C-alpha positions as CSV (number, residue, x, y, z in Angstrom):
1,M,-50.8,-0.2,31.8
2,D,-47.6,-1.4,33.5
3,C,-45.0,1.4,32.8
4,G,-42.3,-0.5,34.7
5,N,-42.3,-3.5,32.3
6,R,-42.6,-1.3,29.2
7,H,-39.7,0.8,30.3
8,S,-37.5,-2.2,31.1
9,G,-38.4,-3.6,27.7
10,I,-37.2,-0.5,26.0
11,G,-34.0,-0.6,28.0
12,G,-33.5,-4.2,26.9
13,G,-34.0,-3.1,23.3
14,W,-31.3,-0.4,23.6
15,Q,-28.9,-3.0,25.1
16,R,-29.7,-5.4,22.3
17,E,-29.1,-2.7,19.7
18,A,-25.8,-1.7,21.3
19,S,-24.7,-5.3,21.3
20,L,-25.7,-5.7,17.7
21,R,-23.9,-2.6,16.7
22,A,-20.8,-3.7,18.5
23,R,-21.0,-7.1,16.7
24,L,-21.5,-5.4,13.3
25,Q,-18.4,-3.2,13.9
26,E,-16.4,-6.3,14.8
27,L,-17.5,-8.1,11.7
28,A,-16.8,-5.1,9.5
29,A,-13.3,-4.9,11.1
30,N,-12.7,-8.6,10.4
31,R,-13.8,-8.2,6.8
32,V,-11.5,-5.2,6.3
33,Q,-8.6,-7.2,7.8
34,S,-9.4,-10.2,5.6
35,A,-9.5,-8.0,2.5
36,V,-6.2,-6.5,3.3
37,N,-4.6,-9.9,3.9
38,E,-6.1,-11.2,0.6
39,L,-4.9,-8.1,-1.3
40,S,-1.5,-8.3,0.3
41,G,-1.3,-12.0,-0.8
42,R,-2.3,-11.1,-4.3
43,I,0.3,-8.4,-4.6
44,T,3.0,-10.6,-3.3
45,H,2.0,-13.4,-5.7
46,E,1.9,-10.9,-8.7
47,Q,5.3,-9.4,-7.7
48,L,6.8,-12.9,-7.6
49,A,5.3,-13.7,-11.0
50,D,6.6,-10.4,-12.4
51,A,10.0,-11.0,-11.0
52,D,10.0,-14.6,-12.5
53,L,8.9,-13.2,-15.9
54,G,11.6,-10.6,-15.7
55,R,14.2,-13.2,-15.2
56,H,13.0,-15.1,-18.3
57,I,13.0,-11.9,-20.4
58,I,16.4,-10.9,-19.2
59,G,17.7,-14.4,-19.9
60,K,16.5,-14.3,-23.5
61,H,18.1,-10.9,-24.4
62,P,21.0,-11.6,-26.7
63,H,23.1,-8.8,-25.2
64,C,22.5,-10.1,-21.6
65,S,24.8,-13.1,-21.5
């Protein structure tokens, strides 16, 4: 049994796991940022639509001339 090779193999496994964990954290952070950007875009679009609708409603009120 060659303990040196087995030990280095385990060490390589830990390095690989640490690398994968770092990559997963990076991907998770990117997903969160993408979701925030998408949500922010939706809110802005909805606010613009609401403001536009508000202008139409105000324009149609008989007492708002």
